[in-house]
N, C-alpha and C positions, 0 to 999 in steps of 0.2 A: 420730468421725472429723471433722476440720475440712473445711469445704467447699473445693472446688478454687478456687484464685485465678482470678478472671475475667480474661480477656485483653481489654484494651480494643479496641474496634473501630477500624479504621484511620480516620484523618481524611482519607485520600486514596485512596478505593477505586477510582476510575476510573483514576487514575495507576498504582496498584498493578497493576490488571488489564492496562493497556496497556503497562506496562514489561516485561511478559513477552511472548513471541511471541504475537501476535494477528493474525489475518487482517484486512487492510485498514488496519493501523495502522503508523505509523512514528514517529519522534521528535517530529514536529510536527503530524501530521494523523491523523484517523480518517475513513476513507471507508466509507460504508455503501451498498452497491449497492441502488439504488432497487427493482429488480425483486425482490430477495430480501426487502427490508423490506415491500413491498406484498404479499408472499405469506405473511407471518406471520399467525397467528391474529388475529381482530378485537380481542380484549382487549389483546394485545401492541401492535398498531398504535395503539389509543387511548392507552395509556400513553406510547408513544414520541412521538406527536404532542404530548401534554402536555409532555413533557420538552423537545422541540425548541422549542415555544412559549415555555417558560420561558427557554431559552438565548437565543433571539432577543430576547425582552423585556429580558433582563438586559444584553445587549450590542448592542442596536439602535442605540446612539449611535455605534458605531465604524464607520469607512468600509469595510465589507465589500467585498472585490473579487469579481469573478466568477472561478471556478476552472475550469481545464481539467484534467480527470482523465485520465491516460493509463495504460492497463493496461501494466504493466511487470514484468519478472522479472530476477533476477540470472542473467546468462549469461556464459559464457566469451567473451572478446573474439574468439577465433578462430572461434567458431560463429556470429557475426553476419553478416548480409548488409550490403551497402553502405548501404542506407537506415537500418538499425538502428545501424550504426557512426556515421553522420552525426548521428542523433538523440541518441546517447549522447556525442557530442563527440569522435569518433575518426575517423581515416582509415587506410586500408591502401594501401600502394603498394610498388613495388619499391625496395629500398635500393641503395646503391652496389655491393654485392656480388651483386646480382641476386636476392636473397632477399626474400620478402614481409616488410615491417616495418609495425608499427602505431605511429601517432603520436597523442598526445593534443591537446587544444585549444591547448596552449602549444607545440605542434610538437616536443614531447619524445618520443623513441623509448621505447616501452613495453618494458622489458627482458625480461619473461617472459610474453608474450601468451597462451601455452598455459595459464597458471594465473591470469591476471588476469581477475577477474569485474567486470562493469559492469551497472548497472541499464539495461536496454534495453527499448524498447517492443515489445509483442507483441499479437497479435490477442486481444481480450478474450474469455476463455472463458466469461464469465457472460452469461446472456441479457439483452437490453435490457428496459426497463420495458414496452415495447409487446408483449412476449411473453406477457403475461397471468400467471396464477398459476403459480408454480414449486413443485412439491411438495417440502416440506422432507425432507431425508434426513441425519440426523446423521453427521458425519464422524469419522474417527479423531482423537484428540488430537494436537496439534502436538508 
């Protein structure tokens, strides 16, 4: 019986992993909560530090900005409070017919606000780095 043909390993494994639903990842960024990373086993942390050092060494010549990470979730527009609406670039006000209407940053009326989802800031559900070690508990698959 001939051997099974080998499948070549991907040349883009990180992209492959992050192109599927992954916690903390979007099209442009990967966010790793510091409290969780610092709670991983020592060997994992040692490997991760080495990988981060390699990344920073490889791209240290680029003008890295500071980042402001805001915990956010996709929420229905009608479920947001005034502060969340403003942060997401929307306002709610009474329209000419006396009904509540939602407008976007271009002052356009949102036609179906009951079904319109926006990325809105929420209270961060993850503990801060100052919380100390967080015991890992594997979650259900996405």
